[in-house]
N, C-alpha and C positions, 0 to 999 in steps of 0.2 A: 533312323526315325525321320519321317517326313517333316519339312520345315513347319508345316501348318500344326502338326501334332506336337512338335517340340515347343512352338509358341503358346499353345494351349496349356501345356505343362508348367512353363516358366512364368507365365503372367501371374497366376494365382500365387506363386511363391514370392514374387516381387511385392504384390499387394500384401501379403501376410508380413513381409519384412516391413513395409511402411506402416502397417497397422500396429505391428509390435512397437515400432519406434514411437508412433503417436501416443499408445497407451503409456509407454515409459515416461514420455514427456509429460503426460497428463498426471501421472502418479507423483512426479517430481514437483510439479506446480501445486497439487493438492497437498503434499508433504510440506512445501514451503509455507502455503497459506496457513495451514493449520498450526505449524510450529510458530509462525509469526504471532498468531492470535494468542497462543499459550504464552509467548514472551511478553506481548504487550498487556495481557491480563494478569501477568506476575504468576501464572499457574507454574511457570518455569522461573524460578526466583532468580533475581539478579545475583551473580557470583557462584550459582550452583553448577556443578559438574555433572555431566551425563555421558554415558557411552551411546555409540550408534545403536547397539543392540537394545538398550533400554528405550531410547526414542522410537525406534522402529516398532517395539512391542507395544509402546503407548499408543502409537498412531494406527497399529495394525496394517502397516505398509512396509515392503521390503527394504533392506539396508541400502541397496544402491540408489533408489529414489531419495531416501533420507539423506544419505551422503551428498548427493547433488544439491538438495535442498538446503543443507547446512553450508555448503560452499557459497551459495548465493547469499545466505543470511550473514555469512561473515562478511561479505562484500558490503552489506548494509549495516555493519557494525552491531549487529545484534547478538552475535556470538564469537567467540574466538576458539578456533580449532587448536587443540593441544596434541601434538605428535605422540601417539602411543597412549594418550590419556583421555581420549574422548574430546568433548567440546565443553566450553565454559560460556555460560550465559553472562554478557557483559554487565558491568555495574552501571548504575544510574549516577551520573556525575552532573552537578548543577553547572559547573563552569563549562563542561563540554556542551551542555544544553543551550547555553547563552551563546556560545560560538556557533552552534548549529543555527540558532535563530538569525544570526548575521547573514548566513549564507541563504536560508529560507526567504528572507525579506527580498533578496534580489531575484531569486528563483520565481517565487510567487507573483512578484510584480511583472516579471516578463511573461509568465503564463497568463496572467489576468489580460494584459494588453494584447497578447497573440490571440487569446481565445476570442476576445471582442472583435477582432479583425477577421478571424478566420473560420469561426463557428458557423454552421448552417442553421437555418430556421428551425429545423426538426432538433437539432442538439440544443439549441437555446431553450426551446419548450421543455426539453427533458431536464435541463439543468433547473429551470424554475420549478418543475414538479418535485424534484430531488431536494431542492432547498426548502421547499414547503414541508416535505416529509420530515426533514432534519429539525425543522422548527417544532413540529408536533412531538418529536422525541423528548423535548425538553420538559414535557408534562407527564412523563410516564415514570416517574419515581427514580429511585436510586440506582437502578441497574444501569451502568454506564455503557456496557458492551454493545447493546443494539445501536445506540447513538454512535459509538465510535466506528462501528461497521458501516453505517450510512454515511457518516463523515468521510470515511476512507473512500467509499465508493464515489461519492460526490467529487472529491479532490482528483480521483483517478480520471473521471470523465472530463473534468475540467482541463486536466494536463493533456489529454488525447485531443481536446478541441483546439489547443494550441498549435497542433500539427508540428511539433518539434520534439522528436523522439529523445534528442540528447539532453534537453531540458527536463523532460519527463523522467528519463533514467537517472538523472542527478537529483531530482527532488523526492523520488519516492523513499529512499533510505531516510531522509529528513522527517517525512511523515510518520514513518513507523517508530522512530525514536521519540518523536514528540507526542504520539498517541500513548506510548508507554509512560512517559513522564506525567502526562496529563492523568492517566489513569490512576497513577500513585498518588496524585496530589488533589484531585478533583473534590474531594470531601472537604478539604480546607478552603478551597477556592470558592465553591458554590456559585459560580459565575457562568453557568452553561448557557442561560438564556441570552445574556449580553454577547458572549462570544458567538453564539449562533446568528444573532441579528447582524453582526459584523460580516459574518460569511455570506448571509443573505444578501447583503449590500454589494459585495463583490459580484455575486451571481446576477443580480438585477442589472448592474452596470454592463456585464458581459452580454447579457440577453438584449440590451439596448444597443449593443455594438459601439458603446462609447469607450474608446481605449483610454483616454485620459481619466475618466471617472473610474474606470475599473482598476487602473493602476493606482489612483489615489485611494480607493476603497481598500485595496489590498495592503497599502502602507498603513492605512489607519487600523486595519486588523492586526498587523504585526506590532504596532505601537501598543495596542491593548494586550496582546500576548506577552510582550516582553515586560 
């Protein structure tokens, strides 16, 4: 077969392999995001045990992407993989949550300071818009999930603005566990508007490029959360 003809036949195959890989990775991320929300919202109850097949059927996604998603969620301390027995959703533990907040304080302060230093004007404008949207969520009634989704997106973008993937990777599991804890207790707390004001203060300091004020606002937020 001529080289030109061979190249024309092998190139689409390589593209097909890449496309299949991208699709698989996309399904794994989709499964992870959906499972995380189901855990955070307590749809998958703390302590409950599930098989891969059950979760795959629940999501309508194949078992391989679900397995990959569960491995990532185990790293985030949201599930525990049980050999030959499926997976267990981790319990909510108050003592562990307090220990988690100790770590979050340090990571959030670092993110706020770095984001104030490194974020672009476009990113700062986006953060301010997201903070306003989050504040508007506090007047939307008892459904906390839309608020938590926007809150997660805001924290994610803020972490990206810090330009430190290691800090971002370390803090994301903390956010997931904190969101689940807050979802469980938010009706008793009824402090959504106050907490949101503290978040907005962090964002405004970051948008102003004031590293010192951003770090102080982050500490003030964590004082309130604790």
